Residue, then its C-alpha position, 0 to 999 in steps of 0.5 A: m225672679t225680677r218680681k221677687l227682687v222688686a219685693v225685696a227691694v221695697a222690703v229693704a227700702v220699708h224696713v230702713m225707714g223706721p222711726p229715728a233713735r236719736a242720740g242719746g235714746f229715742s226720747i229727747p231729754e232737753v225739755g223745760v228750762r231748768r233742763t235747758g238751762m242747767a243740764s240738771i234736773v233730775g236730781r231737784p226738778d222744782d218745776p212741773s216739767a218734774i212729770y218728764h224727767n222724775p215725777a218723785g220731784l213734784v213734792l218740790s211743786r207747791g198748790w196747784k201749777l200750770y206750765l208750758s214748755a216750748g223748744l224749737s230744734l234747728l239742725h244744720t247739717s252737711f253731709a258727703l256722699h261716697t260712690w258706690d259699686q254702679s252707682d255712676k249708673f245712677i247719679a249724674d253728679l261727679p264725685d272728687s278725687d277720693g270719690y265723695y261726692k259734693a256735700i248737700k244738706p237738708s232743705r228742711a230740718y227741724g224739730v219740736i219740743p212742746l210740753v203742758a202739765a198742771t200740777g196740784e198739792i192735794i195733801p200739803d207737803r205730802l201729795v202732789i199729782g200731775a198730768s201732762v201732755f207733751v211731744g218727747n220726739a217730733q223731727g224731720a228732713k227734706f232732700s232735694e228729689g233729683g240730689v245724689t240721697h234720693y235713694h236714701l231719703i227724700d222726705g221723712y219725720v217722726v213725731a211721738p206725742q205721749a199724755v200721761v198722769a202723775a204722784a209724788y208722795r213725801l215717805a218721810p221729810s228727806l224722801s219721796l216717791g213717784a210714778s207716772a203712766g201713760v200712752i205714746n202715740i208713734r207716727i212716722h213718715g217717709e219718702r225715698d226711691v227704691f234703689p233697682i239693684v238686688n243682690g247684684a240684680d237690675i229690676q229696672s226693666l220693671t220698676g224703671k230707674s226711681p220707683r218711688l217709695l211712700l211709707d206711713g205708719s203709727g201705734w200706740a204704746p202704754t208707758w210708765m215711769l217711777g221716780v226717788f227724790g231724797q234731800p238728806t240735808s238742807r243743801l243736798t237733794w238727790g233724785a233717780s227715775l226709771t222708764g219702762r221698756v216701750d214695744a211699739t208695734l207701728s202700722g200703715p200703708v206702703n205704696v211704690t209707684y214706678s217710674q215714668d221710664a218703667p214699661v208701664p209708667g206710673d204702675m203702683l204696688n199697694g201694701k201694709q207694713t207692720t214694723n216693731q219698734l222698741l223703745p228702751w228701759a232708761l235709768f236717769a240719776g242726779a244731785n245737787f248741792d247748794v255750795t253757797p245760798h246763791v250758788e247750785l251746783g248740779a249733775e245727772a248721769r242718763y243710761w238707755l239699754y239699747r243692748q236690746y235692739k239687735e234686730q228689726d221685724t217687719e211684717i209685709t201684707g200686699i206686697f207679692l212674694v214677700r212677707s217678713l224681713v228681720t234686719t239686724k242692728n246690734y246697738h249698744d247702751s247709750q249714755e249721757f253725762s252733764g253739769g251744771v250751776r244755778v246762781h239765784g236770789l242774788d240781792c242786786a237781782p233776787a227774782l233772777d235764775l242764771m243757769a248754765g251747763a254742758q253734756y256729753d252724749h253717746s249715740p247707740a247705733p253702730p256707724s254701720t247702720i246709720t241712714f239718712d232718715s234715722p242718723s244717730f250721733s254722739h255730741i256734746g252740748l253747752h247749755s244757758g238759761a234764765r228764769y224771772a219770778w214776777d208776782r204768781y208767775r215765772f218765766g224761762a229762756s234757754y239756748v242749747h248748742y250741739w257740735y255732732d260727732v259725725p263719724t266717717i263711715t266706710d263699711s255702711i251695710t245700707s243699701p245703697p250704701t250710706n257711706i258718709k263724712g260730715s259734719g253737724s250742729n243742733n241749736i234749741f230754743t225753749l221758753s216757758i211761762e210757769a203760774q202758780l194757780 
C-alpha cells in the first residue's frame, strides 16, 4: 500500500507540472512594437508581425521586408502561502497569526518574446507571402530549494517555438483574406519535491521527507490561422482572425530521487510521462479609425475558448502501480479587451509614430486550480511605444506594464494546497527593426 501511495504521489506531482496557461491563454499577445505600443493591431497590422496576429493584414506590407522583434518580460511577484494540515511537520518556518508564512519572491522570473519574419509582395497590391519563426510562450521561474514552496515549485519553464508560412490575397480594394500554417514545439521542465502525504497517509518511511521530482517533456503539433482584413473607407480598417485548436502530446522522462532521510537515500524511480495538452480555439477582432490625418484610434478584443479544457490526462510508464491520472481543470473562457491611439506624420516629426494604449485580460483558470508552476491571473496593462522611419528602415521601442489581480485563494485543490495571497506585476520591453529590402 505504501508503494502504491508513492506512485500516486508521483503521478499527482507529474500532472500539475504541465505547461502554464497564462492570463489570456497559452500564447502571449505582446509581440511586435505595433501591438505592444498601441495595444491594437488586429484591425490594422501594418508590419510583418501580422503573421502572428492577423495574416490577412500582410497586404499592407509593400515590396520585400525583413522584421525582427525582441521582447523581454520581467515579472515581479510576491506570494504568502497559507499553512495546511500537518504543514508544521514539513515546513520549519513559523506562520503569522493569520496562518500565512512570510511572503516569498522567485529568485528568477522572466520570459523572452522573439519574432523574425520575412514578407514579399508577389503580385503588386494583390498577393503577399511571408514566413516567420517566433516564440509565443517562453517563461520560467525559480524558488529556493529550502523555501516554503519546495513542495509546489523549485524550478520550471515552458518554451514553445513556432514556425509558420503565411499568405494574404486582396480579393477587392476593401477586402483581403489570409492564412498561415505551421508547427509548434512545446517543451517543459519542472523540479519540485513530492509531498509525502497522500490521501492522509504518510509515505516518508519509503521516500523520506523530500523526494525530488525532475520532469521534462516535449511534443510537436500543427498550427493554423485564418484572417480577414477590410478597408471600407480610407479612414476605417477592420480585421479578424481565427486560430485553430491544438492538441499537443508532450512526453519525456520522470525521475524521483528519495531524500537523504529515506531508508535507501538516493534511490530512484525512473519512468516516462505522456500528457495531452490543449491549446484552445481563439478569435481576435479589431478596428482602427483615423480621427484626423495624424491621429488613429484602435480597439480590439481577443477570446480564447478555454471552456473545452475540462480535464487533463497523463499516462505514466515505468513508475510502479500507476498507469494514468485524470485531473479536473474546469477552465472557463478567457477574454482580453484593449485599445489605443497612434499619433503620426506630424509636421515637426513626419517620420515619428507615438503610441499608447491600455488592456484588460481575464484569466481562464479557477483560483482553486492555480499552482506556482502554472499561475494565471487577470490583469490590467498600460502600453506605450514609438517607431521612427529612416531611409529603408523603421525602428521601434515599447514598454508595457501589467498589474496582476492575484486572488486570495482559500479553496485550493492542489496537493499540498496552494492557498495564497499576494501581488504581482510585469514589465515588458520590446525593440524592433524593419528593413525594406
